[in-house]
N, C-alpha and C positions, 0 to 999 in steps of 0.2 A: 828860361832855358836859352843857352846861346844858339845862334843861328846855324852853326856848322857842327858836323860830327865826323868822326873817323870811320871810314869804311874800308875794310880789307879788299884789295884788288881781286881776290878770289871770288867775290860775290858775282862777278860778271859771267861765271861759267854756268850758271843756272838761272833761267829767267822764264817768265810766263806773262800772259796778258790776262788781266781781270777786267770784267765789265762792271761799270758803276751801275748799281741797281737802286731803285727808290721804292720804298714800301708805301702803304696807304697813309701812314702818319706823316709822310714827308721826310723820313729819315733815309739818308744815303748810306750804302754799304758796299764793300768789296768782298769777293769770295776768296778763299784761300785754296790753293791747289791741293787736291787730296793727297798727292805724293809728298808734299811738304808736311802736311798734317800727320800722315802716317810715319814719315821719317823722323819727325821731331817728337812723336808721341803725344800730339795734341789731341785732346778729347773734347767732345761737345760740351759747351758750357764753361770751358776753361777760360780764364781771363788772360789776355795778352796786353802787354804795355806798349803803347804806340806813342811816338814823338814826331812832331813836325820839325823839319830842318831845311837847310839849303845846301846844295852841293857846290862844288868849286865854280860852276857856271851860273850860280845864283838861281838854279832851278829848284822848285819845291819838291821835297821828298818826304816819305813817311818811313821812319825807322821803327821796326816792330821786333821786340825781343820775344822769340818763340819759346823760350824756356819758362815763361810765366812769371819771371822775376822782373821788378822794375830796374831801371838804369841806376847804377851806383851814383848817388848824389855827389860823391867826392871825385868821381872820374872827370877829368878835364876834357871838354869837347874842343876839337881843333879844326882848323880849315883842312879841306881835302887837298 
């Protein structure tokens, strides 16, 4: 996967803070805001596809497709 992805500037209009949690097995996880889950129709147990990337300032980000479908392998990922 390339290091950069396209992000629509509108994503900045909604944001939240998630705490990193660790379970007994040593796995780290993030929680998803319930309003995001309700608004996107996400249900318990549904699989979401997540990708690691870098933004234009070389900061690490996670891109999560909330519709439950993987990234289109033919879509070109570009610098922000």
